[in-house]
Residue, then its C-alpha position, 0 to 999 in steps of 0.5 A: m657807357k664807353h669803353p674807358l679804353l676807348i675814351r683814353l684813345a679819342a682823347f689821345t687823338a685829339i691832343v695829338a691832332a692838336v699839337i700837329i695842328i699848332g705844329y704845322f702853323i709854327i714852323r711853316p714857312s711864312d707868306a710875308l715878302p723879305i725886307f731887304h737892306p743892304k747887308q743881305l744883299d749880293p755886294r755886287l749890286v750895292d754901290p760901296a758907298v752903302r754897303k756897311a749901312e745900318g738900319e732899315h734902308r728906304i729909297s732916298d728921296f728924289r727929284l725927276v720929271d715925267q713924261t707929261g713935264d711934271t716935277i715928281t718926287l718921292a712925296d708923290a708916291d708917299g704911302r704908295i707901293i712903288v714898282a722900279d726899273f731903270f730903261f731908255t727909249t732907243c733900247p733894242t734888246i731888254c727894255p722892250k721885253m721890261t717895259a710889255q710886263m711893265a705895262r702888265v703890271q700897270e693893268a693888274y692895279r689900272t684902277d688901283d691908287r696905292v700902286v705907282l709904277l717909275s720907270h727912270s731913263v739910263t738916258p736922261e740926255m736923249d729922252s726929252v719929256p717930249v720923247l718920254a711922252a710918245y714912248g708912253a703914249l706908244h705904250g700905253a702909260d697912263p701918266k697918273r699911275w706909271h711915270l716915265l721919269t728923265g733929268d739929272r743923270l747923276q741923281i738916276y744913276r745914284l737911284a740905281r746903285r744907292s737906293y734900288f738896288a738895281c744892277l751888278d756893275e759900279g759905276n760914277g755916274g759919269p759920260d761914259d758910266f751906263v746903267h743896264t739892267e733887267n730888274f723890277v724892283l719892289v717897294d713897300a708904302q714904308r720906301r722898303i725894297r720888299g722884292f726882286y724880279d727879272g723884268t723880262k720874264a713874264t713868270e717873274v712878273d707874274r710873282l710881282i704882281s702877285d706880291i703887290a697883292k700881298l702888301l696890299k694886304e700888309k698895308t691894310a691889316 
């Protein structure tokens, strides 16, 4: 027969262990990605027109043209996870690095139709469909998964500042305005922003690739 003291000690140990385990699951950091809204961000990232916006922020619709000449709208990304950036084909500095890193993202999810990449040209007057087609071919952009977008300049600049919050500078999208940002922006299937990443750095893009996997699990949960 077990000694009563040993029984009480075993019971006490079991209770303490249970409390520790339960406490761990209560206080451990959530693995879920945050949902970003204008008021939570550095004000320099948020266009003054939407800084005081209430409720959930969602990406605005658009109508642009990709490297194949097809018209692309937000409906073409419906229910899909978006990775967006802003570039131009003649950029000699950060854009080549960004393009190489976006190619890594494409490769990581090459067979997954739930992920789409949107690269917006900030010099659409120069980056015509043939120019984007040549650039896409040079960098292995699959037009079914990675859309290089051109079109209305004002619309693109509004997307950068009012939808994706991708750049620090303010502007009106006019001829003298220029967006130049290294940010990759992660958007979930509900069109909400879930992450920002430096598209020139492999370690940041590694994190992006990992975060996309988290969103895919969240999407199927």
